[in-house]
N, C-alpha and C positions, 0 to 999 in steps of 0.2 A: 203965092208959091209957099210951099209948106217948108219949115225950118228942118235942117237936116242934124239937129242936135240929138245926141243919144239920150235917152231917158236918164232923169236923174238918179244916181245911187243913193243909197241910204246914207243919211248923214249921222246916223248913230255911230259913235266910236265903238270899236270892239272892246269887249271887256279883256282886261290884262290876265296873263297867266305867267307862272314863273316868276323871275326876278322882275319882270316889268311892273309887277304890283307894287313895288317900293318906289317906282318912278312915276306913277300916274297919281294925280292929285287927290280924288276923293279915297282912293285905295291905299294911299300911302298913310292916310291917318290910322290904319287899324293896328299897327304896331305900337305908336305911342299911346293909343287907347288901351292897349293890353299892358304896357309897361306902367303908366300911370294908374291904371286900375289896380294893378296888383300892389302897387305901392299903398294905395287907400286900403286893401283889406288886410295888408301886413301891419300898417301902422295902427289900424283899429285893433287887430288881434293883439299887438303889442301893449296896449293899454289894460287897464283893470276891469273894462267894459262895465262901468258904473251905471249906465242907462241902457239895459239890455233890450228895451222895446225900441229904442232910437238907434242905437248902434247894432243892433240886430238886423234891422232893415238895409243899414249901410252894408253890412257883411254880405247880406243876400245879394243885393243889387250889384256890388262890386265882383263878388265871386262868380255869379252866374253869368255876367255879361262878359267878364274876362275869359271864361271858357268858351262861351258862344263866339265871342270875337276870334279867338284861337282857332276853333273850327272853321269859321268863315275864312280866316286867313289861309289855313292849310288848303281848303277847297279851292281858293283862288291860285294858291300856288302850284296846285297839281292839276288845275284846269278842268275841275268837275263841273264848272258851268256851260261848257261847250258853247260859249258866246250866246246864251239865251237870254231874251229880254226879261224873263221871269226872274233872272238872278238880280237885275237892277232893281226890280219893284221889291224882292225880298229884302235887299240890302237897304233900300231907302226906308222900308217900313221898320226894319228892325233897328236901325241907327236912330230913327225918329223916336220910335217908342223907348228906346233904351234912353236917349237924352233926356225925355221927360221923366223917367224913373231915376236917373243919376242926378237930375236937379233935385229932385225931392229928398234923394239920399244925402245930397250936398248940404242942403238946408237943415236937415235933421243931425247931421255930423257937426254943423257949426252950432246949432243949439247945444248939443252935447258938449261940445269944446266950451262954450260960455259957461255952462253949469258946472263943468270940471275945474274951472279956475280956482274956486274957494275950497274944494274937497281935500280928502287927505292925499298926501303925495302930490299936492297941486303942481309944484314946478315940473316935475318929470311929464305927467300925463297930460298937463295942460300943453306942453310942447308937442308931444306926440299927437294929441288931437288937433292941434293947430296945423300940423303938417298934414294929417289925413284930410281935414277941411280944405286946406290949399289944393292938395291932389284930387279930392273929389271934384271941386269947381273946375279945375283945369281939364279933367276927365269929361265932365259934363259938357265943357265948352268944345273939346274935340269931337265928341259924339254929334253935338249940334252943327258944327262945321261939316262933318262928314255927311249928316242927312241933307243939309241944304246944297252942298256941292254936288251930291249925286242927283238930287232933284232938279237942279237948274242945268244939269249937263245935257 
């Protein structure tokens, strides 16, 4: 005798839109990513940028990822995704790639921090560079968390 169970519905959770974005685990990381990332480029811009090659990459990664994450947050808030699976793939790929880029930027910023310890105006710039390094690693960790949480969802 055949079972009378209805067919299994899709187990994929719906993509949030509106204020629900801030309550859902992978998407709730977007706002802290933007805030910590903006602290990185503000703090690096406040220094004398003694090492333009190192800190230029940090500025590029932090500024572009902050802007792209802001666009992604706005698109989720206004529901542009229309609950498409392609948005999950886009989100996962973006946050995975940005996590790798941010980790490289955080390591370069830490290198610039170590090098700025004995430079001119060392106490002020060393503190700013240390704070920028801290926020760069925190932001890289947030991007890693977001990428893995959306991948395993």
